C-alpha positions in Angstrom: 31.3 26.5 -28.0 28.9 28.9 -26.2 25.8 27.4 -27.9 26.9 23.9 -26.8 27.4 25.1 -23.3 24.0 26.7 -23.2 22.3 23.6 -24.6 24.1 21.4 -22.1 23.0 23.6 -19.2 19.4 23.8 -20.5 19.3 20.0 -20.9 20.7 19.5 -17.4 18.1 21.9 -15.9 15.3 20.3 -17.8 16.3 16.8 -16.7 16.7 17.9 -13.1 13.3 19.6 -13.1 11.7 16.6 -14.6 13.1 14.3 -12.0 12.0 16.6 -9.2 8.5 16.7 -10.6 8.3 12.9 -10.7 9.6 12.5 -7.2 7.2 15.1 -5.8 4.3 13.3 -7.5 5.4 9.9 -6.1 5.7 11.4 -2.6 2.2 12.9 -2.7 0.7 9.6 -4.0 2.4 7.7 -1.1 1.3 10.3 1.4 -2.3 10.0 0.1 -2.2 6.2 0.2 -0.9 6.2 3.8 -3.6 8.8 4.8 -6.3 6.5 3.3 -4.8 3.5 5.0 -4.9 5.2 8.4 -8.5 6.4 7.8 -9.6 2.9 7.0 -7.9 1.4 10.1 -9.3 4.0 12.4 -12.8 4.5 11.0 -13.5 1.4 8.9 -15.9 -1.5 9.5 -14.4 -4.6 11.0 -14.5 -8.0 9.2 -12.8 -11.4 9.4 -10.7 -12.6 6.5 -9.3 -16.0 5.6 -5.8 -15.9 4.1 -5.9 -17.8 0.8 -2.2 -17.1 0.0 0.6 -14.7 1.0 3.3 -13.6 -1.4 6.3 -11.3 -0.8 6.8 -8.5 -3.2 10.5 -7.9 -2.8 9.8 -4.4 -1.4 10.6 -3.4 2.1 9.4 -0.4 4.0 11.5 0.5 7.0 13.0 -3.0 6.9 9.5 -4.6 7.1 8.3 -6.9 4.2 5.6 -5.8 1.8 3.3 -8.7 0.9 0.3 -9.5 -1.2 -2.5 -11.1 0.8 -5.1 -13.0 -1.2 -8.1 -12.9 1.2 -11.7 -14.1 1.5 -13.4 -11.4 3.6 -16.6 -12.3 5.5 -18.5 -9.2 6.5 -20.7 -9.2 9.6 -23.8 -9.6 7.4 -22.3 -12.9 6.1 -21.4 -11.6 2.6 -18.0 -12.9 1.4 -15.8 -10.8 -0.8 -12.5 -11.9 -2.5 -9.8 -9.3 -2.5 -6.0 -9.0 -2.7 -4.4 -6.5 -0.3 -0.9 -5.1 -0.7 0.4 -4.3 2.8 3.4 -4.2 5.0 3.6 -6.7 7.8 5.9 -6.3 10.8 8.4 -9.1 10.5 7.7 -10.4 14.0 4.0 -10.8 13.0 4.6 -12.9 9.9 3.8 -16.2 11.6 0.2 -14.9 12.2 -0.2 -14.2 8.4 0.0 -17.7 7.0 -2.3 -19.5 4.5 -5.5 -20.6 6.2 -5.3 -18.2 9.2 -8.2 -15.9 10.0 -7.2 -12.2 10.5 -9.1 -9.0 11.2 -9.4 -6.5 8.4 -11.2 -3.1 8.1 -13.0 -1.9 5.1 -14.3 1.4 3.9 -15.8 2.8 0.6 -13.5 5.5 -0.8 -14.3 7.1 -4.2 -17.0 4.4 -4.8 -14.5 1.6 -4.3 -14.5 -0.8 -1.4 -11.0 -0.7 0.1 -9.5 -3.1 2.7 -6.7 -2.8 5.2 -5.2 -5.4 7.5 -5.4 -4.8 11.3 -1.8 -5.1 12.7 -0.2 -4.0 9.4 2.7 -1.6 9.5 1.7 2.0 8.5 4.6 4.5 8.4 
């Protein structure tokens, strides 16, 4: 009986510790992502983007919908880049984010990768 109790407590502690580690890693990753997003929006280069499509992801952040925006970005030098941006759009701004509309984006190279953020997106 004592051995079973010890094993049960050990398993419970292990499971709890594992869950806490996973949650901490997810929170750190989200914080890093939000920090990068803010850095791009404050210090990134501006560009114009045409919305090729918009798709809801069924995720909400603070009751605002997360969407995938398929974009054709035209940089000031005339270069066009195709990208898909996962972002959160304030629900009152959704009409401005429809197929064919031109929106402002900012871009920055982080870790040798060109990253884009949508101006006017919701950043918690």
